[in-house]
C-alpha positions as CSV (number, residue, x, y, z in Angstrom):
1,M,0.1,17.1,-46.4
2,M,-1.3,15.2,-49.4
3,P,-1.8,18.3,-51.6
4,S,1.9,19.3,-51.2
5,L,3.0,15.7,-52.2
6,R,1.0,16.1,-55.5
7,Y,2.9,19.4,-56.2
8,L,6.2,17.5,-55.8
9,I,5.3,14.4,-57.8
10,Y,3.9,16.3,-60.9
11,P,7.1,18.3,-61.6
12,L,9.2,15.2,-61.0
13,A,7.1,13.2,-63.4
14,V,7.4,15.9,-66.1
15,V,11.2,15.9,-65.6
16,V,11.5,12.1,-65.9
17,L,9.3,12.0,-69.0
18,S,11.2,14.8,-70.6
19,L,14.5,13.0,-70.0
20,A,13.1,9.7,-71.3
21,A,11.8,11.4,-74.5
22,G,15.2,13.0,-75.1
23,C,17.2,9.7,-74.8
24,D,18.6,8.4,-78.0
25,S,18.8,4.6,-78.3
26,G,21.5,4.8,-80.9
27,D,19.5,2.6,-83.3
28,D,18.8,5.4,-85.8
29,A,21.3,5.8,-88.5
30,P,22.5,9.3,-88.9
31,E,21.3,11.1,-92.0
32,D,23.4,10.8,-95.2
33,V,26.1,8.4,-93.8
34,D,29.1,8.5,-96.0
35,L,31.6,5.7,-95.7
36,V,34.2,7.2,-98.0
37,G,37.5,7.6,-96.2
38,T,39.6,5.6,-93.9
39,W,38.3,3.8,-90.7
40,A,40.4,2.3,-87.9
41,V,39.4,-0.5,-85.7
42,T,38.9,0.4,-82.0
43,S,37.7,-3.0,-80.7
44,V,36.9,-6.5,-81.7
45,E,35.1,-8.8,-79.3
46,G,36.8,-12.1,-78.8
47,A,40.2,-10.8,-79.9
48,A,43.2,-12.3,-78.1
49,G,44.2,-8.8,-76.9
50,P,43.7,-5.1,-77.5
51,V,43.4,-3.8,-81.1
52,D,44.1,-0.5,-82.7
53,A,44.6,1.0,-86.2
54,S,47.7,-1.1,-86.7
55,N,45.4,-4.2,-86.6
56,S,42.7,-3.2,-89.1
57,L,41.8,-0.4,-91.5
58,W,39.0,0.0,-94.0
59,T,39.5,2.5,-96.9
60,F,36.3,3.1,-98.8
61,R,36.6,5.0,-102.1
62,E,34.0,7.1,-104.0
63,D,34.1,4.6,-106.9
64,G,32.6,1.9,-104.7
65,T,35.8,0.0,-104.0
66,Y,37.5,-0.7,-100.7
67,D,40.8,-2.0,-99.3
68,W,40.7,-3.8,-95.9
69,F,43.2,-5.6,-93.7
70,F,43.1,-7.4,-90.4
71,F,46.5,-8.3,-88.9
72,F,46.7,-9.9,-85.5
73,P,50.2,-11.5,-85.1
74,G,50.0,-15.3,-84.6
75,F,46.3,-15.4,-85.5
76,F,45.3,-13.4,-88.6
77,D,46.9,-11.9,-91.6
78,L,44.1,-11.0,-94.0
79,A,44.3,-8.2,-96.6
80,G,42.5,-7.4,-99.9
81,S,40.0,-5.4,-101.7
82,G,36.5,-5.6,-103.2
83,T,33.5,-3.5,-104.0
84,Y,30.9,-2.1,-101.6
85,R,27.6,-0.3,-101.4
86,L,25.7,1.0,-98.4
87,E,21.9,0.4,-98.5
88,G,20.4,2.1,-95.4
89,R,22.2,0.2,-92.6
90,T,23.2,-2.8,-94.7
91,L,26.7,-2.9,-96.1
92,A,27.0,-5.1,-99.2
93,V,30.6,-6.2,-100.0
94,T,32.5,-8.5,-102.3
95,G,36.1,-9.7,-102.0
96,I,38.3,-10.5,-99.0
97,F,36.0,-9.2,-96.2
98,A,33.0,-11.0,-97.6
99,N,34.9,-14.2,-98.1
100,T,36.4,-14.3,-94.6
101,V,34.8,-12.3,-91.7
102,I,31.2,-12.6,-92.9
103,S,31.4,-15.6,-95.2
104,E,28.2,-17.0,-93.7
105,S,26.2,-13.8,-94.4
106,P,24.0,-14.0,-97.5
107,D,25.3,-12.1,-100.5
108,G,28.2,-10.5,-98.5
109,R,25.8,-8.3,-96.5
110,V,26.3,-7.2,-92.9
111,E,24.0,-5.0,-90.8
112,L,25.9,-1.9,-89.5
113,T,25.3,0.0,-86.3
114,L,26.0,3.6,-87.4
115,G,27.0,6.6,-85.4
116,N,28.7,9.9,-86.0
117,D,32.1,8.9,-87.4
118,T,31.7,5.3,-86.1
119,F,30.3,2.0,-87.3
120,S,30.2,-1.5,-86.0
121,F,29.0,-4.9,-87.1
122,R,28.9,-8.5,-85.9
123,D,31.0,-11.2,-87.6
124,D,30.1,-14.8,-88.3
125,D,30.9,-15.7,-84.7
126,G,28.7,-12.9,-83.3
127,D,31.6,-10.8,-82.2
128,R,31.2,-7.0,-82.6
129,W,33.9,-5.1,-84.5
130,Q,34.0,-1.3,-84.0
131,Y,35.6,1.3,-86.3
132,V,36.1,5.0,-86.1
133,R,36.7,7.5,-89.0
134,Q,40.3,8.7,-89.3
135,R,40.9,12.4,-89.7
């Protein structure tokens, strides 16, 4: 009976190891991330209710400038522009966003979690903001 158990465990171990090797933790930034375009918020931890594109949009331009707003009636009405650059996973910005949401971050820098057509970051309070590219 023991030899047959070995024949069952070995293939099972190969399958488990293969699955584990194929898992993606999501920590690796996709190659050649391009922020140029418009991105809509999909969630903000700590928000007083659900959010969608009517609450926040980023528009990143090829010339290194952006427009951004966050509107949550009764709580926030922020809008403005600035400059940006993406250095690996670090977004460096000036302007309204740097002066409000990440004002405690050194030099207007925030670490992004990047995905295919998504990005997210944590604000000064540690709340995660998630955005998706608009088509």
